[in-house]
N, C-alpha and C positions, 0 to 999 in steps of 0.2 A: 557466708563463710563456708568454704568447701572443706570437707574432711579429707584428709590425705591418709591413705593406707600406707602404713610403714611396712617395708619389706624386711624380713629377717634375713640375716646373712647365712643362717644355717638352713640347709635343705632338709636335713634329717633330724628326727627326734633323738635327742641325746638322753642319757639316763637322768641327768640333772633336770632337764626340761620336763621329762616325764614325771619325775617326783614332784615338781612344782604343780604340774597339771593334776596329778593324782590327789595331792593334798587339797587343792582348791576344789576339785570335783567332790571329794568326800565332805568338805565343809558345806558346799552348796547342797548336796544331797541331804545332809543333816538338817539344814535350814528348811528344806522342802518338807521333810518328815515332820518337823515341829509345826510347820504351817498346816499340814494335814491334820495333825492332832487338834490344833485349835479349831479348825473348821469342823472337825468331827464333833467336838463338844458343842459348838454353836448349833450345828444341825440337829443334835440331840435335843437341845433346848427348844428349838423351833418345832420339832416333831411333837414334843410333849405339849407345847402350847396349842398346836393344831388339834391334837387329840382331845384336849380339854375343851376347846371351842366346839368341836364336833359333838361332844357329849352334852354341852350346854344347849346347843341348837336342837339336838334330839329331844331333850327334856322340854324345851320351849315348844317344839312342834307337837309333842304329845299333849301338853297342857292346853294348847290352843285348839287342837282337834276335839278334845273333850268339851271345851267351852262351846265350840261351834255346834257340836251335836246337841248340847243342852239348849242352845239358842234355837236350833231348828225344831226341837220337840216343843219348846214354849210357843214358837210361832204357830205350830200345828194346833196346839190347844186353843190359842187365841182365835185362829180361823174357825175351829169347831164351835167355839162359844159365839162368835159373830153369826154363824149360820143358825145356831139354835135361837139366838135373840131375834134374828130376822124372822124366823118361823113363828116365834111367840108374838111378835108385833103384828104379823099378818093375821093371826087368829083374833087379836083384839080388835 
């Protein structure tokens, strides 16, 4: 089904047509402004959640890095003990 463009009889913008256009334009602009307000609130919530996730990940990385360094120091101690035991066994 093809859409047919209606031609208006009036060539020029009359005061009445301008007032109709102006009122619909103002209504549409008000709707757009409301839409931006809602999006701004949503974006604010998303930003807060992202910041919270970033802080949680930062805390997690810090706690894991301390555990990793503790694990490395324990591994070094175990290696040192293995070497010492090997030397003691060689003396016996």
